[in-house]
C-alpha positions in Angstrom: -12.4 7.1 3.9 -9.4 9.1 2.8 -7.5 8.1 -0.4 -3.9 8.9 -1.3 -2.1 8.2 -4.6 1.2 6.5 -3.7 3.3 5.9 -6.8 1.2 3.6 -9.0 -1.1 2.6 -6.1 -4.1 4.0 -4.3 -4.0 3.8 -0.5 -7.2 4.2 1.4 -7.5 4.6 5.1 -10.8 4.5 7.1 -11.8 4.7 10.7 -14.4 2.5 12.3 -14.9 2.5 16.1 -11.5 4.0 16.8 -9.6 1.5 14.6 -8.0 2.5 11.4 -8.0 0.1 8.4 -5.9 0.3 5.2 -6.6 -0.9 1.7 -3.9 -0.7 -1.0 -5.4 -0.9 -4.4 -8.1 -3.5 -3.8 -6.3 -5.5 -1.0 -7.0 -4.9 2.6 -4.1 -5.1 5.1 -4.9 -7.6 7.8 -3.9 -5.3 10.7 -5.8 -2.5 12.4 -4.0 0.7 13.5 -4.6 3.0 16.4 -4.3 6.3 14.5 -4.4 7.7 11.0 -0.7 8.3 10.8 0.2 4.7 11.5 -2.4 3.5 9.0 -1.1 5.8 6.3 2.5 4.8 6.9 1.6 1.1 6.7 -0.2 1.8 3.4 2.8 3.6 2.0 5.1 0.8 3.0 2.9 -1.8 1.3 2.7 0.3 -1.9 6.5 0.6 -1.9 6.8 -3.2 -1.3 4.5 -3.9 -4.3 6.5 -1.5 -6.5 9.8 -3.3 -5.5 8.1 -6.7 -6.1 7.0 -5.6 -9.6 10.5 -4.4 -10.5 12.1 -7.6 -9.2 9.7 -9.7 -11.3 10.7 -7.8 -14.4 14.4 -8.2 -13.7 14.0 -11.9 -13.1 12.2 -12.1 -16.5 15.4 -10.9 -18.2 14.3 -7.3 -18.8 15.8 -4.8 -16.4 13.5 -1.8 -15.8 10.2 -0.7 -14.5 6.8 -1.8 -15.8 
């Protein structure tokens, strides 16, 4: 398993039987990937989505800014 720090998140990719899996923080993505680069890119995209979701939640709450 290989771990990367992506912003505030930890992205982990692992290979089992030629299929790559991704875990962002403690949540596994539901899709398998055919190579490490695709798995890593999917993990980075998910970490970015989570960051945008957190910022949007703060803005909706009436406070503009990051957590």
